N, C-alpha and C positions, 0 to 999 in steps of 0.2 A: 569182845566188842569189836566191831568192824573198824577198819582203818579210815575209810573215807565214808563216813556216815553223818547225816545231817538231820537234826530233830525238827519237829514241827515249827518251833519258834524261828528257826533260820529260814525254812522254806516259805513260810507265810509272810515273812518280812521282805517285801520286794526290794528294799534298799540293800539287803544282804544277798538275796537269791539271784537277782538279775545281774549282779557283778560276777557271779560264778558261772563259768561256761563249761560245757562238756563236749568232748570231741570223740567221734568214733570214725575209724578209717578202714579202707581195705588196700590191697596191693596195687590197684590200678590208679590210685590217686583220688578215687571217689571218697566222699565222706558224709557224715551226718553230724551236725553241730547245732547247738542251741544253748540256752541257759538251763539251769537246774529245773526250772519250773516250766520248761518248754515254751517260753515266750521269746520269740526271735527278736534280737536287739541289733543285729547287723544284717546288711544285705547279703552277706556271705553265709548266714545261717540257713539251715534247711534240713528237712528230714532225709531227703535223698538228693545229694549234690554229686553230679557225675561229669567226667570229661566227655565231650562230644567231638572227637577229632574230625568228623566230617564238616563241622562248622568252623572250629578254630582250636587254639590250644588252651582255652580257658575251661574252667568248670562251669556247670550249669545247674541251677536249682530247678528240679522237676517237681518234686513234692515238697512244698514248704512246711506243711504241718498236717497233723491228723487229730482232729478234735474228737474226743470220746464223750458221749453223754450216757449217763446212767438213768434208766427210766423204771420207776416203780409206781404202781397205782396211778398211772397217768401223769405223775410228776416227773419233770425232767431236771437233771442236775448235770450241767456241762462242765467237764473237767479241763477244758481248754483255757488258754490265756493269750490275748493279743493286745498290743498297745495301739491305740488309735490317736489321731490328732487331738490336741487339746489336753494331753496327759490323761486320757481316758483309757482304762483297762477293762476289757470285756472278753469272756464272760466270768472272769475271776475264779477260775477253777482251782487256783493255787490254795484257796482257803480250805479245800478238802484234803490237802496233803498231810499225812500223818508223819511220814519219814521218807528219807531218800538214802540209798546205800549204793556206792559205786565200787565196792571192793572186788567184785567179780564181774557181774553183769549189772549195768546201771538199772536200779530198781526203785520205783516210786510206789508207795502204798497210800491209797486214798481211803478215807472213811466218809461215807455219806449216810448219816443216820445209822441204820443197822447194817449197811452194806460196807464191806471191806474189799476193795479191788486192788490187786497188785499188777503193776505194769513193768515188764522187763524188756529192755531194748538191746539189740545186738546188730552189728554190721557184719555181713558175711565176708570172710577173708578174700575169697577169690572170685566173687561175683558182685556186681553192682546191685546189692539187695539189702534193704533194711528189714529186719524182722522184729516184730513186737509181740510179746506174749502177754495176754490179759488173763489173769486167774481170779475167779470170784472166790475169795477166801471165806466170806461170811455173807449171809443174806437170810432174812426171815420170811420173804415172800417172793413171788415171781419177779424176775429181773430181766430187763432187755437192755442191750447195748446198741447205741447208734454211733456210727463213725462218719465224720464229715471231712473229706480231704480238701486241702487248700493247695491249688496248683499254681505254679509260676511259669515254668518253661522259659527261662531267660538266663543270660550270663550272670555270674556272680558280681560283675562290675556294672550291671544295668538294673533297671526296674521294669516291672510290667504294669500296664494300666488297662482299664476297661477299653475294649475295642471290638470292632465288628469282624476282624480277621480271624480271631481265635476260633478254632473248630470246637463245636459242641458234640461232635459225633463220638460215640463209644460203641464198643463191641462186647457183648457178654462172653466171658470165658469161664473156665473151671474155677469156681469159688469167688468170682468177682467180675471185673471189667478191665478192658484195656482202652486207653485213649491217648491222643496226641494233639496238642493245641496248635502246633505250627509245623509246616513242612520243613524237612531237614532234621527234625528232632526224632529220637527213637520213641517208640511207644512206651507208655508207662503202664505196667501191669500191676493192678491192685487186687490182691487175692486174700481170702480167708480160709483157714483150715476147716471152717464149719459152713454149712449151707446157710445162705443169707439172702435177703431181699435188697436189691439196689433200687432206690427211688430216684428217678431222674428229676432233679429240681435245680436247674442251672441258675447261678446268680454270681454276681461280683461283690466281694467284700471290699469296700472302698476306704481309702485313707489309713491303711495300716502303716504304722510309723516305726522306724528303727533308730532309737536314741543314740547308738554308737556312731551312726553316720551323721546324725545331727551334731554331735560333739566335734566331729572331724570337719565340719563346715561343708558337708556334702548335701545333695538332695537326699531326702530321708523317707519319702512316702511312696507307697505303691498300692495297687489294687490286686487282689488275688481271686482267682476263679474257682468256684466250688461247683462241680457238676451235679451234685446231689448227695445222697447219703446211703450207707449200708446199715442194715438193721438185722439183729438176730437175738434170740433169747439165750440166756446163759444160766446154768444151774450152779448151785453151791458146790465148790470143789472142782469145777470144770475150767479148762484152759482153752482159749481161742487165740490162734496165731495169725497175725497180719503180715503179709509180704508186700513190699513196694519195690519194684525192680524194673529194669530194662529188658528182662527176659521172663518168659512164663515158666512156671514150675507146677508140678502136680500138687493140687491143694492137699491131697491126702498125705503128702510127704513132708509137709511143713513142720509137724511136731518133731519128726525124726531129725530134720535139718536143723532146727533150733537147738535140740539137745546136743547134736554133734558140734555145733559152733561153741556152745557153752563149755563142752569138755575140752576144747582146744584153747581156752583162755587161761592166762596166767593170773592168779589172784593178786590184786593190788593190796596186799595185807601189810606192807611196810613201805618205807621210802624207796628202798632199792628196787623192789618189785614194781612199784609204780613207775619208776624211771625206765626199767627194762621194757615194760609194756609201752611206754611212751616212745622209746627207741624204735620199737617195731612199727610204730605208726608212720615213720618216715620211709619205710621200705616201699619201693615202687618198681613194679615189673611190667615191661611193655610186651606187646604181642610177639615180638621176635625174641623174647626171653632176656633182653638186656635188663640189667638191674641198676637201680639208681637210689639215691637218697634225696628226698625232697628237703629243701632248706627250711620249710616250716609250713604251718597251716594257719589260716585258710588260703592265703594268696600266693605263697612262694612256689616256684618251680625248682628243678634241680639246677644248682649253680655250682660252677667249678670250684671256687675258693671254699665255699661252705662244705662241699663234698669232701675235699681232702682234710679240712680241719675237723669235721665231725666224724669222719670214717673210723678212726681208731677208738673213740669213745663209744660209738654206737655199735661196735662189733667186737673188737679185741677186749675191751674192758668188761664185756659180759660173756667172754669166751665163745664168741661166734666168728671164729676165724674164716669159716667157709663163706660167710656173707661178705666179709672184707674182700676176699679174693674175687667174688662175683661182681661186686661194685667196681673194684679196681680194674677188672678185665674190661668193663665198659668204659670207665674213665680213661684208662690208658689208650684205648682206641681213639677216643676224642682228642686226647693230648697229642698223640702222634699225628692225627689228621691236621691239627693246628701247626705243629712243628714242621710238617712237610708241605704246608701251604695248600692243603686239600680242603674241600668243603666238608664240614663236620658230618659224620655218619651217626652221631649220637645226639640225644636231646638234652644237652647240658649247656646252660647259658653261661656267658662271660668267660669262656675259655681263653679269650685274648688278654685278660687282665695279667699284668706283668709278674705278679707274685704267685700265680697259680702253679707254675712248675716247681717253685721253691717249696710250696706247701705239699706238693706231691712227694717230694723227697722226704719231707718231715713225716708224712703218713707212712712211707715205706720204712723209715727209721723206727717208728713205733712197732711196725709189723716185725722187724728184725728182733726187737726186744721180746716179742711175744712168741714168735714161731722159730726163732733161731736165725743167726746170721747166714748160715749155709742155705737154709730154705729161702731166706729173703733174696740172696744173690741169685739162686736158681730161678726164682719167680720174676725178680725185678732188676737184676744186675745190669742187663742191657739198657733198660729204661733209665736207670741212674746215670750211666755213662752218656747216654744220648742227651739227657737234659743238661748236664754240665757242658757238653760240647756245643749244644744249641745256644746256650747263653754265652759261652766263651767266644764263639764264632760270630756273635752279634747278629744272629738271625731273628731274634725277637724284634718286632716292629717298635716296641716301646720299652726296651730294657737293654741298656748299653753298659758294657763292662769297660770302665775307664782304666787308664794306665796305673792309677793308684790302687787298683784292686777293688774298688767300690762299684756298685751297680747304680745306674742313673735312670730314672723314669720321669717322663714329662706328665705332670698331673695338673698343670695350670688351667687347662681348658676343659678337661674331662677327668672325672674322679677315677683314680686308678688303684685305690686301696680299699680296705673294708669300710673306711669312713667315706661312704659313697653318696651321701645326700647331696641333692642339687636344688638350686633355687634360681629361677629365671634362666635355666639352661646352663648354669655355671656351678662348679663345686662349692658347697658351703665351706668346706675345709680343703683348700687347694694344695694338698700335700704333693710336693714336686721336688725333683732333684735326687739327692741322696736321702732316701727314706729309711728311717732307723730300723724298722722290722724287716724290710727287704734285705738289708745288708747283714743283719743278725742271722737271718735265715740262710743267706748265701754263705757266710762263714761256717755255719753249722753244716750246710750241705757239703762244702768242700772237705771239711774234717771227717764227716761220716763216710763220704765216698773214698777218701784216702785210706781210712781204716779198713773199709771193705776190700779195697785193692790190695792192701798189705796182707789181709787174711788169705787172699787167693795167690799170694806169692808174686804179685805184680809190683815189684819193688820200684821200678822206674815210674810207673803210673802213680804210685803212692807218693813218691818224692815230688813229682810235678804238682800234684794236688796240694801237698803240704807247703810247697813254696808259694803257691797262689794264696793259700789260706793265711800264711804269715804276712804277706803284703796286705791282705784285706784286714787282718787284725790290727796292724799298725795304723793304717789309715782310718779304721773305724774309731779307734781311741782318739786319734788326733782330730777327727771331724765331729764326733758326737758328744764326747765327754766334756762337760763344762765345769767351771770352778765352783758351782753350787751343789755338785754331787749327784746331778741327774743327767739325762741324755737329751740333747736337742731332738726334736721330733723329726725335722727334716732340714736339709741344708741345700740351697740352690744358689750357687755363686755367692754373692754377698748377702743373700737372704737366709736368715737363720730363724727357725721357729723356736722360741724359748718357752712356749706353752708347756705346762706340765701335763703330759698325756700318758696313757697307759701303754703305748706301743713299745716303750723302752723295756717293759718287763720281759719281752721275748729274748732280749740279749742276756738275761739271767736264767730264764726257765729252760731254754734249749740245752740239749746235752753238751754242746760245745759252745762256750762263751768266749768272746774276744776280750772280756773284761777281767781285771784282777779280782781277787776275793774281796778286797776292800771296796772296789768300785761296785761290785755286785751288791754288797750289803748296803751301800749308800743308796742305790737305786731302789731296793726293796723297802728301805726305811722311808724314803720319800713317797713311794706308792702307798705305804701303810698310813702315813700321816695325812696325805692330801687326796688320795683316790679311793681308798678302801671303803666300801659300804657293806651292809649285810647281804646285798644282792650282787656283789661283784665289784669290779673296778669302775670308777667314773671315767667317762671319755674325756674329761677335762677337769683340772683342779679348780675348786672354788676361788683360789687365789689368782687364777689366770684371767685375762681379759676375755669377755664374751661368754662367761659362764651362764648357762641356761639349762637348769636341771629338770625342768618340768615338761614332759612330753605331752602337751595338751593343746587344745584349740584347733583352729583351721589348719589346713594342709601346710601352707607356707610357714606358719608359726611353728609347726611340728618339725618341718624340714630344717629350720634353723636350730632347733633344740636337739635333733637326732644324735649328733656326736659332739655336743657342746656341754656335757655335764651329766647326761644320762648314764645309768649304771648297767653293765653287761656281765651276766654270770659266766659266760665263756672266757672272758678275760680273767675273771676270778680264778678259773681253773689253772691258768698259767701262773698267776700270782702265787697260788698255793703250792704249785710244783716248785716254783723258785724258792719259797720258804723252806720246803722240805729238803730241797737240794742243798741249801746253805746251812740250815740248822738241824736237819734230820729229826730225830725223835723228840728233841726238846720243844719242837713246835707242834707236836701232834695234838695236844689238847686245844691249842689255839685254832688249828685248822678244823678240828671237830666242832668247836663252837661256831666257827664261820659257816659250817655246813647246816647248822640249825636254821640259819637265815633262809636257806633254800628250801628246807623241808617245810617251813612255815607257809610257803607258796603253794604247796601241793594241794591244798584244799581251799584256796582263797580266790584265785583268779580262774585259771583253766585247770579243772580238777584232774589231778594225776600227772600233770606235766608242768613245764616252765615257760613263762611268757617270753616274748622277744627281747624286751628291755624293761628297765625300771626307772622311775624318777630318781634323780641323784640326791634329792633331799628327803627327809622323813615326811610321810611314813613309807616312802619307797614303793609307790603303787606300781603294779605290773601294767605295761602298756604294749601297744603294737599287736603283732600276731599272737594268737592264743598259745601256740606251741612252736618252739624254735629249736632246730636240730643241734646247732653248735652249743647252745646252753645245756641241753640234756646231755649231750656227749661229754662235755668237759666236766660236768658234775659227776658223771659215771666214771670218767677216767681218774678224777681226784679220789673217788672212793676206792678205786683199785690201788692208787698210789698210797693211800692211807693204810690199806691192808698190807702192802709191801713193807712200809716203814715200821708198822706195828710189830712185825715179826722179826725185824732186824735187831740185833743186839748191839 
């Protein structure tokens, strides 16, 4: 039985099927996304969504959807589904779905009377091309297929509406047509593997509605342009392949191309393989061969903090050291550009955030555990030294090393940590001063660099770093440890944040902790009691003021909830690492049970991957972006840690 398979009862129940999304990506950052029943519910959904660097750095929806109609004896059965204003769905093609299977290639089987039609969809890895194979598995009389493309040609952040500017021109090409609605956009090539007739019948489909945008308090309606339709007969047992792309291909090569792409896919036949496939979806390669990790889909770009946090889990945890090195090569160049005061030569956002160099050290530390310390020093030893020197010399514009050995960052006016939501231009959580995870990372970095120096016989350098670390350790305990057994979240002069937040878990989970064994256990105990959910750690304890666990409603309401009680799986990864570090094998079964909460998500929100965040209260619904790199990464890294501790005696 398939791992990601859904029966007719789920597919035909829109309450169930519309909440489940499916994402397909390629290495350029292009993607195809919709719900399981191909009814777009976000403005970010589309069959072919591609970057258009000539216009901006956003993705653009070219082909919104492709409606297939089965025709027999003059009767038409449209398999498409769109939501229109007034909660009207048309043409309700979901009622013909018999089953859906996403274990290898997302496959939908439709039954219309005696007709059984199978649809398989795949996104080409290294081209901006969506491929769909339609196979007529059964039919008792002559059958014709009609395909009606819905075009948008707009940014994922905008909508299109009926207008007189949109071009209606098209050019016949091998197996189909090419068209372009607006100047500046690439041509859209729509081709079939079989000879077909294109009927030019231009029209606008008005008032299509996206309920996800409605929920978020945004505009939610648009009109889509349909230039006409393609029509062709199909025989029982025959397959026809559709290609939608920004480049032309030989129509006769489509079958071979589809088969090659299928052969290159990893089956999603269990939780681990699903996450590995999800990890690969974040890979991003630019024209100059720079490699990146996108922070998530559908709206995130490559972000510095996310890159370094996600990198070990998305590469080393699945034994893909080579991709770690490729991404780090690009990221190191960007980090050095920043440290040297140069304009960034890489497309990574938020390199200026003060904890970014600290997370870079942590990522290299994970590499050292995987590839060996000698290899790590060879690859990144100079970078480690330069990062510590950069911070020690006070060259970061918003990271000051004080005489007490602690790092100070000003976050009162601009968000400087991962808790970065803003409202009215101000941070919702203005974490400022001595920030707990910054200083836990700094202590860990000093100790790690000291051990690397000692390995190389640099006794003087090691001693200097150890002396710095000792000062940091003493000040860390004096500053953050309170009488209630947990850590203050940040301290800025007389301002102390007593909120119980998950950021203290890093002081336990990191390889080098400034805390005593008893202090570490106390932190883990409080995290377990007040922050732990089946979907990771809450961003704020229910006992703390301002607890707001439901990430719903208009944008402003969601901004205030974003880090005020919502649960984050990536934090759960560090929590589980802390548990294993303290309690070792005795916590294995507990951690394994915790992992079940993540596996439950794999077929509930975004199929085969993990959402950005979850409500902090039951039933812990997935929210935000449909796929989030740090979450996938930390679950994979936890699975690797579980494997390691399982084999320890």
